[in-house]
N, C-alpha and C positions, 0 to 999 in steps of 0.2 A: 439237684446238687445234694450230695450226701453230707449230713451234718453230724450224726452220731456215729461213734465207733462201736456202739453196743452190738451192732449186728455182726461184728466180727467174732463175737463170743459164740461158742457152740450152743445150739438151742437145747433147752431142757426137754428131755423125752417125756411126753405125757403118757399117762396110762391109757390103754385102749378104751374107747368109748367116752373119754372125758375131754372137756375143752382144753385146747393147748393154750392156756392162759399166758404163759411166759412168751410164747411165740407171737401171740396176738399183741401183747404189750410192746414187744420189740417192733412189730410191723407198724403199730400206731406211732411210735416214736420216730421211726424212719420216715414215714409219710409226713408227719407233722414237721419234722426238721426241714425236709425239702420244701414244703409249702411255706413255712415261715421265712425261709431264705428267699424264695421266689416272689412271694406276695406280701411279706411282712405280717406281723401278728394281726394287725387290723384288717388285712385283706384275706385272712384265713379263717374259715368257719369250721366248726366241729363236724358239720355235714361233709365238707370237703375232705377233712382228715379221714373220716370213716370210709368214704368212697375210695380214696387213694390207698388206704390200708386194706381194703377188701373185707371190712367188718361192719357191723351195724353201729349206728350212733349210740345205741344203748351200751354196746360193748366199750366204746370209747369212754363214756361217762362212768362205766364200772371201774375203769382203771384210773381216770383222772377227773377230779371233781368239776373242773372248768378249764377254760382255755388258758388261764393264767397258770394253773398247776401244770398243764401240759407244756407250756412254754418254759417254765422253770425246770421241768424234768429234762427237757432237751439240752438246756445249758449245763445242768448238773452232770448229765451223762458225758458231755464233751470234756469237761475238766477232770472228771474221774478217769477217763480214758488215758489222760496224761499223768495220772498218779497224784492228783491233787484232791483226793477225798480227805475230809477232816479227820477221819479215823486212820489216816495213813500210818504205817509202822514207824517206830522210832528210828532215829539215825543209826546206821550200822557201819559208817566209815568215819575217818577222822574229819575234822572240820573243813580243811581246804577242799578235799575231794567231794565231800557231801555237798558243800555249798556250790561247787562247780556243777555237779550233777543236777542239783536243784535248780540253779539258774538256767542250765541248758534245757531241762524239761519245761521250764516256764517259757523260755523263748520258742521252743518247738511248738508249744500251745499257741503262743501269740502269733507265730508265723503260719499257723494252719490256715489255709485259704478260706475255710468256712468260718473260722473265728474272725478273720479280717472282715469278711462279708457281714457277719452278724454285728460286729462292732460298728461298722458303717451304718447299718440299718438302724441300730438303737440310737446312734447319734443323730441320724436324720429325723427320727420320729420324736426326739426329746422335746422339741419345741411345741408340737401339737399334741403329743401323747406322752407326757412325762411319766405316766405309770409304767409304760413299756420300758423306758430307760431305767427306771428304778428297779424293776424286776430283773432286768439284764444285769445291772450293776451288783445287786445283792446275790444273785445266783451264780454270777460269773466272777468278776474281779474281786468282790468282797469275800466270796467263798474261797477263792484261790489264796487270797491273803491270809485267811484263817488257817488254811492248811500249811502255808509257809511258816506262819507263826508257831504252829504246833511242832514243826520240824526244828525250828530254831530253839524252841523250849527244850527239846531233847538234848541239844548240844549244850545248852546252859546247864541242864541237870548233870551232864557229864563233866562239867567244869571246863569246857573248851571255849565257851563264849561267856562274856559278861554283858548282858543286855538289860537295861533298866525298864525299857518299854518295848515289849515284843511286837505289838501291833505296829508301832511306828517303824521299828527295824524291818519288819516284813515288807511294808510299803516302800521303805528306803531301798531294800535289796531289789525289789521289782522295778522301781524307777531307774536304778542304776543299770539294771540288765537291759532295759529298753534301748538305751543309747540313742543313736540316730535312726535305728532300724525300724522302730515301731511307727514313727511318723512317715517314713518313706513308704512303708507298706500300706498305711492307711490312705496316702495320697496317690497310690498306684505308681510311684516312681521306680519301684523295684517289685519283682514278683517273688523273689526269695533272697535270703541272705547266704552268701557263700560260707560253707562250714568253717574254713580256715579263719576268715575274718570274725565270724561269730565266736569261735572258740578263743581266739586271742583276746577279743573284747571281754569275754566272760572271765577269763583267767585274771585279767586286770581288775575287773569288778570284785572278784573274790579277794584279791590282795588288798584292795582298798577297804572292803568291808571288814576284813580281819584287822586292819590297822585301827578301825573304829571300835570293834567289839571283841577282838581276840582276847583271851584270858591273860595273855602275857603282855598286853599293851601297857605303855607307860601311863601312870596315873597323873592326871593334870590337876 
């Protein structure tokens, strides 16, 4: 099962006679992502990653200090593929459109089958291996929240939103976007959310969010 979208990026051309470090790193991430999903972090060894990637274990360790760092990189790569890097560019649309696009990208990430699978895996291991759940939460949901907060901050700076607590508002927007769909996906009740239903839901989410934080809202 493919977990990272990083392999869709064109490989960096290496100089003749020199190691293809970028390509090897991408191969390691792809192999690790598959193994983590198939066997869980506890059931995946660095030896197995090296073998699946077609590199030496020393090469794996030259890119990633340990298995935790590798697991974190896999999660970070997935959220970055959906545009949730913490250094994401500032908002370039008006608030309603940007918030809709932001919420839609967030739900596209949440509905990604590999993300659904990894969420289930982290939840299943939380009782016996809480460190795995903590790593997943920090590299995935918490990092996504930080990226959303940064985008909201750009709208606040432009005077389009009034938000006293950016972190709280970012979590609030995410939880509103979940709707009923996130739980249905996690329970396997649906395999995907119809676009028309998702878009209608998110348009309502944006309207509700703007009633709470829009710059022109009534002062209570």
